[in-house]
Steps between C-alpha positions, in 0.01 A plus 500: 500500500720793600483393868630154411789655308587720800492200734730305269735797481509527881550125531791518256671764715435289810642186338823672396551670839414187696737290289789738562420523871472128575813423295692766691372369834588141413843606380569680830356222713714220362528204275133403483561171685530645848245386758470869578386594155216710631196389302303784657693735269280373218188619680664832579575545131127472423419765760770740380425474129126427481355619829737797518268743674379267775607553860666156500734606217633810675854504649386485863302181438753350257803534728321478833301192407796311356746588777247451778381167366854372448612614846198342669570172320867503598425576866224236509740236368784601733284485814236239414649269236358392166177319586195563283330692781800736513456580132129564554568718801763698308259566211224616734747715698613654169140575407439671835830692468413624150152614606623679814788673318301577184748299291260249346669349196334160430798335325710562812268271693694212346835617640467345847428164339826520303693607807374225729519227238854591393632565854594854405748719684505877528726538195203405284345838579765660278511238227248412362248724680645852481691437178205338323236745618739792442560394140126477434444839661776677306379364166139596586617849597695543175230335286230734629708792367516339155150356477230750404213559740642319804667654802670285764500524787163658549585576861824433693324480836183314406 
């Protein structure tokens, strides 16, 4: 019974932190109707506030995965167009990039799809990618100082 109470307590902290983080990210990213509303930020929120200690939630993976995936999608569209095979190639290239650079962040695997589908330009790397991911990161960093028993990041280089 005590374990269930502890889990509910931890979940409550996660819910509050995640709510603040995703609202901040969405506020920074734009009006909510933009084709570049980065849906992958929702997945990143789960990693940062529920799977906090995993390698995929650490800053290297969070920023590297999102930026790498978005850049690969943009370059794929610019050089190869927007055919379905280009989207597939961009996702697979992102997967390979994340594994080779140790920046595996599963939600970021969706970024190349958004970039190809929406014909993204390089400016998208700043907004929504850096601004959205940065907002999530800053709230997670602050929240881990407030929330008992959790320290984020676990490792800056991991």
